[in-house]
C-alpha positions, 0 to 999 in steps of 0.5 A: 731667613727669619729676619728677612721674613720679619722685614718683608712682613713689616714692609707689607704692613707699611705698604697696606697702611696698617701701621698708619691705621693703628696709630690713628685708631689708638689716638681716636680710641684714647680720646673716646675713652677719656671723653667717656670717663668725664661725660658718663658719670655726669649722665648718671649711667652705671659704672660698668658703662665706662668699662664697656667703652674701654672693652669695646675699644680694645676689642675693636683694635684687632678688627680695625687692623684686619680691615686695614690689611684687607681693604684700601681707601682708593679714589674709587672708594673702599676696595679689596687690597691687591697684593703685589704681583708674585715673582718667581723668587721664594717669599723669603728670598730677596730679588736676585741682583742685576747681573754684572755685564762688565768688569768695571768697579761698581758703586752705589751712592746713597742719598746723603741724610739731611741732618739740618733739622729742616725738611726744606734742606732736603733738596740740598742734601739730595742735590749734593748726592746727585752731583757726587753721583754724576761726577763718579759716573764720568769715570769709565772704569766705574759703574755707578748705580743710577739715581733712581735706584739709589734714591729708592733706598732713601730712609731705608732700614736695610744694612749695607751688605744687603744693599750691596748684594741687591744692587750688585756693587763693590762699594757703597757711599753713605753720609750726611749733610748738616747746614747751619746758616752759611756753614755746611758740614758733610760727612761721607764714608765709602764701605767695602761691600765684601768686608763691610769695612771702611775704605775711606771716610772724611768730614768737611766743615766749610762755608757754603761758597765752598760746596763745589770744591767739596763735591769734587774732593769727595769724588776724587777721594773715592776714585783714589780709595778704589785704586782707580786712575781717573781717565777724565778730570774729576771736576764739578761742571757747575757753570756758576759761581753764585751759590744762591743760583746753584741752590735754586738749580738744586731745588729745580732738579729736586722737583723735576725728578718727581715728573708730575704736573705740579712738580714740573711747575715748581721746577720751572719756577726754580730754574727760572729763578736761578737764571734770574740770579745768574743769567749765564748759568747754562745748566739752569737753562738746560734744566729749564729746557728739559722741564719745558720739553717734558711739559710740551711732550705730555701736557701742553703741545701748544706752539707757545709751550714748544717755543719755550723749550726751544728758547731755553735749550738754544740759550743753554747751548749758546752758553756751553756748547761743550756741555753734554747736558746742554746738547742733550736738552737741545736735542730733546727740545728739537724732538718735541718740535718735530725736528728729528734730524736736528735732534739727532745731530745734537744727541750725537754731539752730546755722545761725543762729549760723554759716550756713556751718558745714560740720559743722552742715550735714553732720550736719543732712543725716545727721539728715534722711536717717535720718528719711527726708527725703532731699530736704532732706538733699540740699539740706543736703549741697549747702550743705555742699559750697558751704561746703567744696568740697574736702570729699568726704563731703557731695557723695558723699552728695548724689550718692547721694540724687540718683541714687537719685531720678532727678534727671537733670542735677542728679544727674549734676553732683553725681556728677561733682563727687563723683568729682572731689573723691574722686579729688583726695583719694585723690591726696593720700592714697591711704590715706584710709579714709573716702574709700575707703569712700564712693567705691564708690557714687559710682564705680558711678553714674559707670559705673566699677563695677570701680574702685568695688569695688576701693576697697571691697575696699581699705578692707576690707583696711585695716580688716577689723574696722571696722563702718562700713567693712564696712557701706559695702562691703556697700552698694557690692556691693548697689548693684553688684547682687552680692547674695551678697557684700553679704550676706556683708559684712553678716553679718560686720558683725553677727557683731561686734555687732548694733549697726548704724545701722538707720535709715540702712540702711532709707533707704540707696538702695544697699540697694534691690536687696536689699529683697525678699531674705529673707536681707536681711530676716532680717539687718535684723530682727537689727539693734538698733533703738529 
């Protein structure tokens, strides 16, 4: 219990940036004392003035730490620090693990540590981690913790048993990547959560051209170590033999997952470069299509932007018609172009190829929701949650839809799961912007409006210029019945751009309290539409 309290206290110091303030203060204080020791004698001041400067620096340190704890520097100026929303758990008890809903073996793939001595190679180690995770996720007998949960533990100080308990898994894969020139060394070890012992470990020293084979070898070894009979071929679907193209693809995925305007611009550049190097690289086209679709959905609704998503997805499908990733990207692009029937056809085909693919189920649900088919969207999001019970996005949206429809016990159960998963995610990563953005409505439905709106405010403070953050915060305030604040946030969003995903807002039940408000109607009319 004492160790847990110390860990929580240290995490809170880091969250409030007290550690950074301490380092800055000590550096500045040292400089001031050194300058005083040189300058003051030359000014013929009494000897005690040097001691006074030192004493003031020492006395000022605890005062600076108290101020750093109590206040934060935000885009709106100096403000009192807001504590993270309280949970039902005791302060010294970590969030309860997500309930296991099936009997499959469960595994978490932690981000492989970049040992190359070059931060630029971070994308490479992250990319290999994601590829291994995706290979394992295709095994029906295995439940693999989602990428977002695994990557929230990057550089964590938690030990393996604690990680396994929080993620409710049987095994944890960890390791490292060291790249020197054209050589790469990968070490990996699978640890049994119950006994904290090694089930399997190995190291691979290979040429960079062999990276695809190494990823497949690692995945197969894990399947064997867990005594599973692979029901699908554990094979890397790289769809390229060009390592340079693959590296640019990994860079693109690295930026894409950050989902900001700047990162999506970089992702577009990296995917485009991969395609220049290998014009037959279907996954690079799919990545480019997803990037263009996200931009078209939330940032630029122009015909030219939607056409870019259409072109890239069409090419991905042409190159790899049996690749679920290509079918999904095509369905996403058709959605942003308003062809919901065509999108459904592509998503259905993607699910035939990969029935438990979380991304396909999640995006398909969003497509159906935008079309107004909320019952089908809720079903798809339920299936997505079954595929990845630790992933919060699908269950949060399912909870929203079921609560709005008044689905009684089913809605309450979805809301309970959503609160549990989101609190677990924020326990692992208090600064998870997406979790903070989706959590407010879930918390409001759970009877915790103060916690929900505190999360919305924190998300806006962290990303005051991100359109999706402002839109979600507006939805939370509308859901809480605070119309003025909701409309102010929507107005702020529209001042940046009139590119808002209008179809989503028209079907989002969180905005139902504003439907008859003339101010909301006027804002809706200003939003770009097809």
